Structure formats: C-alpha cells, structure tokens
C-alpha positions as CSV (number, residue, x, y, z in Angstrom):
1,K,32.7,4.9,-25.5
2,K,30.5,7.0,-23.3
3,L,28.0,5.1,-21.2
4,E,24.4,6.3,-21.4
5,H,21.3,5.6,-19.3
6,I,19.2,4.3,-22.1
7,P,15.8,2.8,-21.1
8,L,15.5,-0.9,-21.5
9,S,12.3,-0.4,-23.5
10,E,14.4,1.1,-26.3
11,K,16.9,-1.8,-26.4
12,L,14.6,-4.9,-26.4
13,D,15.8,-6.0,-29.8
14,Q,19.4,-6.0,-28.6
15,I,18.9,-8.2,-25.5
16,Q,17.2,-11.2,-27.0
17,N,18.3,-14.3,-25.1
18,K,20.7,-12.3,-23.0
19,K,20.9,-11.9,-19.2
20,V,20.1,-8.3,-18.2
21,F,20.9,-6.8,-14.8
22,C,21.0,-3.4,-13.2
23,N,22.2,-1.7,-10.0
24,I,20.4,-0.1,-7.2
25,R,21.7,2.0,-4.3
26,N,20.8,3.1,-0.8
27,P,18.4,6.0,-1.6
28,W,19.7,8.3,1.1
29,D,23.2,7.9,-0.2
30,W,22.1,8.2,-3.8
31,Y,20.6,11.6,-3.2
32,V,23.8,13.0,-1.7
33,S,25.9,11.5,-4.5
34,R,23.5,12.8,-7.2
35,Y,23.6,16.3,-5.5
36,F,27.4,16.3,-5.4
37,H,28.0,15.0,-9.0
38,S,25.4,17.4,-10.4
39,L,27.4,20.2,-8.9
40,Y,30.6,18.8,-10.2
41,S,29.4,18.1,-13.7
42,F,30.3,20.9,-16.0
43,N,28.9,21.4,-19.5
44,P,28.6,25.0,-20.9
45,R,25.7,23.9,-23.0
46,K,23.6,22.4,-20.2
47,I,23.5,23.8,-16.7
48,P,23.2,21.0,-14.0
49,T,19.7,21.0,-12.4
50,V,21.2,21.3,-8.9
51,R,23.0,24.5,-9.8
52,N,19.8,25.9,-11.1
53,A,17.9,24.9,-8.0
54,L,20.5,26.5,-5.6
55,K,20.5,29.7,-7.7
56,T,16.7,29.8,-7.5
57,I,16.7,29.3,-3.8
58,G,19.1,32.2,-3.4
59,Y,22.6,30.7,-3.0
60,D,25.6,32.3,-4.5
61,I,26.6,29.8,-7.1
62,E,28.1,30.4,-10.5
63,L,26.2,28.4,-13.1
64,Y,29.0,28.1,-15.6
65,R,32.0,27.7,-13.3
66,N,34.0,24.5,-13.3
67,Y,34.1,23.8,-9.6
68,S,36.8,21.5,-8.1
69,T,35.8,18.8,-5.7
70,H,37.5,20.7,-2.9
71,E,35.4,23.8,-3.7
72,I,32.2,21.8,-3.8
73,N,32.9,20.2,-0.4
74,E,33.8,23.5,1.1
75,F,31.0,25.7,-0.3
76,F,28.0,23.4,-1.0
77,M,28.3,20.1,0.8
78,K,26.6,21.4,4.0
79,K,23.6,19.9,5.7
80,E,21.6,23.2,5.6
81,I,22.2,23.7,1.9
82,F,21.4,20.1,1.0
83,T,18.2,20.4,3.2
84,D,17.1,23.5,1.3
85,Y,17.7,21.7,-2.0
86,L,15.6,18.6,-1.0
87,E,12.8,20.7,0.3
88,F,12.9,22.7,-2.9
89,I,12.6,19.8,-5.3
90,Y,9.9,18.2,-3.2
91,N,8.0,21.3,-2.3
92,D,4.6,19.7,-2.1
93,N,3.3,18.1,1.2
94,F,5.8,15.2,0.8
95,S,2.9,12.8,0.7
96,L,3.2,9.9,-1.8
97,L,-0.5,9.3,-2.5
98,E,-1.1,6.1,-4.4
99,Q,-3.6,7.7,-6.7
100,K,-1.2,10.4,-7.8
101,E,0.3,10.2,-11.3
102,F,3.6,8.3,-11.6
103,C,5.9,11.2,-12.3
104,L,8.3,13.6,-10.6
105,P,8.0,14.9,-8.0
106,N,5.1,12.7,-7.0
107,V,7.5,9.8,-6.6
108,G,11.2,10.0,-5.6
109,A,13.7,10.5,-8.4
110,L,15.4,7.1,-7.7
111,T,12.2,5.2,-7.9
112,F,11.2,7.0,-11.0
113,E,14.6,6.3,-12.7
114,Y,14.4,2.6,-11.7
115,F,11.1,2.1,-13.4
116,R,12.0,4.4,-16.4
117,L,15.2,2.6,-17.2
118,C,14.3,-1.0,-16.3
119,S,10.7,-1.3,-17.6
120,T,10.0,-3.1,-20.8
121,V,7.4,-0.5,-21.8
122,D,7.3,3.3,-21.5
123,I,5.2,4.2,-18.5
124,S,2.7,6.9,-19.5
125,R,2.5,10.0,-17.4
126,N,-1.1,9.5,-16.4
127,T,-0.4,6.0,-14.9
128,K,-1.1,5.9,-11.2
129,I,1.6,5.3,-8.7
130,K,-0.4,2.4,-7.2
131,D,-0.7,0.6,-10.5
132,V,3.0,0.9,-11.3
133,F,4.0,-0.5,-7.9
134,E,1.5,-3.3,-8.0
135,N,2.7,-4.3,-11.6
136,H,6.4,-4.2,-10.8
137,D,7.1,-7.9,-11.8
138,K,5.3,-7.4,-15.1
139,L,7.0,-4.1,-15.9
140,I,10.6,-4.7,-14.9
141,G,12.5,-6.6,-17.6
142,V,15.9,-7.2,-15.9
143,D,16.9,-10.7,-14.6
144,M,18.7,-9.4,-11.5
145,V,19.0,-6.2,-9.5
146,F,22.3,-5.8,-7.7
147,K,22.9,-3.6,-4.7
148,M,25.9,-1.3,-5.3
149,E,27.0,-1.7,-1.7
150,E,27.6,-5.4,-2.3
151,L,29.5,-5.0,-5.6
152,P,31.4,-6.8,-7.1
153,H,30.9,-10.0,-5.1
154,N,27.2,-10.2,-5.8
155,V,27.8,-10.1,-9.5
156,F,30.3,-12.9,-9.4
157,N,28.1,-15.0,-7.2
158,Y,25.3,-14.5,-9.7
159,I,27.6,-15.5,-12.6
160,R,28.5,-18.7,-10.8
161,N,24.9,-19.5,-10.1
162,I,23.7,-19.2,-13.7
163,N,26.8,-20.9,-15.3
164,P,28.3,-23.9,-13.5
165,K,31.5,-23.7,-15.5
166,Y,32.5,-20.8,-13.2
167,D,32.0,-22.7,-10.0
168,N,35.7,-23.2,-9.3
169,V,36.9,-20.0,-10.9
170,K,38.6,-17.6,-8.6
171,F,38.0,-14.0,-9.7
172,S,41.1,-12.1,-9.0
173,N,41.6,-8.4,-8.1
174,I,38.3,-8.0,-6.3
175,R,38.5,-5.0,-4.0
176,T,37.3,-5.9,-0.5
177,E,36.7,-2.3,0.4
178,H,33.9,-0.4,-1.2
179,K,33.9,3.3,-1.5
180,L,30.8,4.6,-3.2
181,S,31.6,8.3,-2.6
182,S,35.4,8.8,-2.6
183,H,35.1,12.5,-3.5
184,R,32.9,13.5,-0.6
185,N,34.2,14.5,2.8
186,N,31.4,12.9,4.8
187,N,29.2,9.9,5.0
188,Y,25.7,10.5,3.6
189,R,24.2,10.4,7.1
190,E,25.9,13.7,8.0
191,Y,23.8,15.6,5.4
192,Y,20.4,14.7,6.8
193,N,18.2,15.8,9.6
194,D,15.0,14.0,10.9
195,K,12.8,15.9,8.4
196,T,14.8,15.2,5.3
197,R,15.5,11.6,6.3
198,K,11.8,11.0,6.6
199,L,11.2,12.9,3.3
200,I,13.4,10.5,1.4
201,Q,11.9,7.5,3.2
202,E,8.5,8.7,2.0
203,K,9.4,9.4,-1.5
204,E,11.5,6.3,-2.0
205,T,9.3,3.9,0.0
206,F,9.1,1.4,-2.8
207,I,12.9,1.0,-3.3
208,I,13.5,1.0,0.5
209,K,11.0,-1.8,1.1
210,K,11.7,-3.8,-2.1
211,F,15.5,-3.9,-1.5
212,D,15.5,-3.7,2.3
213,Y,17.4,-0.4,2.7
214,K,17.9,1.3,6.0
215,F,19.3,4.6,7.1
216,D,22.3,3.3,8.9
C-alpha cells in the first residue's frame, strides 16, 4: 500500500487510544533531499515543483524526462543551481516576521509541513506565525517526535519506556550505520554557501531551536 502524508487532523477518529509519533529531520539536509527527490520523481500527470522552478529560472531541464540518479547528480546537484533554487522559492527579504501569516513562503517548508501534518486542527491561512509557534503544545497531537538521524534506536528506546514488557527484548537486525541520502554524491553541507545556510536557519528557526539542530 502506498504511504501518504495525510494530516493528523483528518485521522483523529482512527487514532483513539493509540500512540502517535512522527519523524523530523535536519532542515539543511531535508532541503537537499527534497530537492533531489523532486527532480527524481517522475509522473507525466504532475510535474515536480523543483523542475518547474528550475525551468522558470532558466535552466535546461526537461519537465517530462525520467532522469536517472546519475544524471541528476551530474546535471543538477550543484551548489550554484541549488542556491538559485532556494533563492527563487524564498524570493522575499528572507525575514520571518512573527506577524506574517503562517503560510509558504513566510515560513520554511519543513516547519509548515510539520504543523500541517501533526496538528489536531487545520491551521487557517490567516493565522499569525507567532500564534502558531506559541501554541505548539496545544496544536501538535503526536506523542513523540523522533529525529531521523537517530533512527531506529530512538524508536525502540521509546517502545521500551512506554511498555515494560519490552525491557529485556533485544531488537535484532538494527543497522548501526545510518544513510539518509544514499543516492546523493555529497553531504548536504556541500550544497550551501553562507547566504543559503543563513536563509534556511531563518526560515526553519522553529524546528532548529525546538529539536536542537545544527549545521554540522
């Protein structure tokens, strides 16, 4: 069955008396991964947003071509192209003003998706950024947020903590190495310059502070 990102607010009747958790990811790494996979995704009925963006900027990209991972790494996974893309999608003054409306591109895409998917209510477009951030604990309906960089150990530790019967259980076949981006040639740090690093830090300030992420 295909997994879908369905907002929690649409599934409340299905999670009664159940533990609910979600994953979060280093924002700088998330943007590079999102960029790569949006280029890799191919659906003749729906052009990936990144392809449209690069075409609009002026890059020679075929909107309906099924690019291989090698071709994506060779043609598009370059710092200067990724820089142009980020500056294109956040083409305002990069300032995350608390009184702006909680919507894209006023807030970062990862922060927006976190609240959209994990809130128990649908956040209206005219809600202010400041109000969303201040009411985080009331809005978010998950019991636990796991960092992807610490999977799967953090999940199993959580299971042991909430259910004593698993205290002495040894979970087998846990991979000790963790590769978030096995298809990319380079680490996420290689795609940023000082300006874009600070841009993401500004746009994703809530996630970065809330989950103690660093550009390292």
